[in-house]
N, C-alpha and C positions, 0 to 999 in steps of 0.2 A: 593978537599980533601974529601968531603962528599961522592962523587962517589967512591973513592978508599976504603973508610971504608965500604961502602955497598957491593962492590965487594969482599973485604976480608971477611966480615961477611958471604956472600953467599958461598964462597969457604970453609970456616971453617965448615959451616953447612952441605954442601955437603960431605965434608971429614968425618965428624962425622957420617952421615948417612951411608956412604960407609963402614966405619970401623965397625959400628955396624952390618950391613948386612953381611959383610965378617965373623965376629965373629959368627953370628948366624949359618952360614952354616957349620962351623968347630966344633962347640961345641958338645960334646957327650951328650946323653940324660941324664938329671939330675935324681937323685934318688928322691923319694918322701920325704925323710927326709933330712933336710939341713946337709951338711957336711962341712969340712974345706974349707976356702976360700970364702964362700958365705956371702953376706951382704944383708940387708933388701932393697929390690927394692921399695916396697910400702906396706902400712898397710891399712887394711880395718876394719872399725868399723860399724857394722850393728845392726839393731833392727829386730827381728823376728816378722813379722806382721801376718803371717798365718802358722799354723802347725797342721796337723792331726796325732795324735798318732796311729790311725788305719791304715792309708795309708802311713804315713811317708812323705807326700808331704807338702811343705811349701814354703814360700817366705820371703825374708829379704831385707831391704833397709838400706842404710847408706851412709857413706862418705869414700873416699880414700885419704890418704896423702902419700907423699914421691915423688919419681920420676914421678909417675902418680898421679894426683890429680883430684878429682871430686866427682860425686855421683855414687852410685852403686846400682843395682837391681840384686838380685840373686834368681833364682828358684831352688829348691832342692827336692830330694827324698831320704830318708834314707831307704836302703834296708837291712833288717836283714840277717846276715850270721851266727849268733849264738845268744845265750841269751843276750850277752852284746856287740857284735861286729856288725858293719854296713859297707856297701860300698855305694858309691854314684857316680852319673854322672850328675853334675849340669851345669848350664849356668850362667855366670856373665857378665853383661853389665855395663861398666863404661863410663860416659859422662863427659867431662871437660868443663870449662867455655868458651872455644873457639868453642864448638860444635863438637869437635873431639871425636870419640868413639873407644872403643876396646871391643870385645866380646871374652870371655874366656870359654872354656870347663874346668870344674873342676872335675878331676877324683881322688877319694881317698877312704880312709878307716878311721874308727874311733872306739872308745870305749865309751860305756856309763859307767859312774862311779857311785858309791854309794856316794851321797852328804853328806857332814858333816852336822850334826844337833846339836842343843842344846836343849835337852829335858826340861831344866829348863826355856826356853823362853816361855812366854805366847803368843807370836806372831806366833808361828808355824814354820814350815820348810821354807827354802828359795828357794831351787832348786828342780824341779820335775825330770828333765831329762837333760843329757848333758855329756860333756867330751871332751877329746882331739881328734883331727883329723889330719891326714896328707894327702896331696894331691899334684897334679901337675896341675898348671894353664897352659893351652895350648891356645895360641892366635889363634883363628879361623878367625877373621875378624878385620880389623882396618881401620879407616879413618884418613886422615890428618897426623898428626905427629906420629900416631901409626901404620901406614900401614907397615912400615919396620919390625914390630915385628911379623907379621903373620907367623905361623909355629913354633915360638919359644916356649920353654917349661920352666916353672919356678916352682921349688919346693916350698911348703908352709907348715906351721903349723897353726892350728886353735884351738880355744877354743870356744865351743858352749854351752850355758846354757839356759834352759827354766825355768821360774819362777814357784814356787809352787802355787802362787796366781796371775795368769795373769789377765790383764785387757783387755777390748775389743781393739783389734788392736795392743797390745804390749804384746807379749808372752815371749820374752827372748832376748838374744843378742849373737853376734858372733864377735870374734876378730881374725883377720887373719894377718899373716906376710908372704909376698911373697918374695922369695930370688933370687938373681942372682950372678954369679961369675964375672960379669963385669958391675956393677952398674954405675961406672963413665962414661964409653963409652955410655951406653944406655941413661943415664940422659943428657949427653951433646948433643946427637942426638935429643932428645925430645925438649930440651930447644932451640936449634939452628934451629929448623924447620922454613923454610921461612914463613913469614906472622905472626909469633908469636910476 
């Protein structure tokens, strides 16, 4: 009976991977902004640990939750295109507790906004720079349960803020929501990966 269950689990896992791979090949390229029918695939909560306002180069580290779970390291460079607009071509590496990894290219644009302030506060301003960003996460490489995602593109929205009073090693934070139109199929394929 145990052998039958193992065979059935293996077949279901293989079917999930095949369905997700087939869906990947037929999906149109998503837009950078989420649209109807998209659900959150995973969320990323990062701390900015390095950022130069002169070069726009920085690094952030944090955690990922959702259909993909683990730690994240992202390097980035904000390239100005106007007084308040930027573009970027970042890399994000996610590692999970099984040692499987996925590497994303993150292409996008963003706006720096004027932060709200309270002139009556004796503590000063809260935010120095930041704002909303939109991007596409493109899976460049994947190991283990994430290998089938290579080539797949996912739209996302972000909020990035740097503190007006940063401390050494903690400059700000980033919140990311990455979307997909077939979260259920992808999550099933990841969960049913052999050896998990």
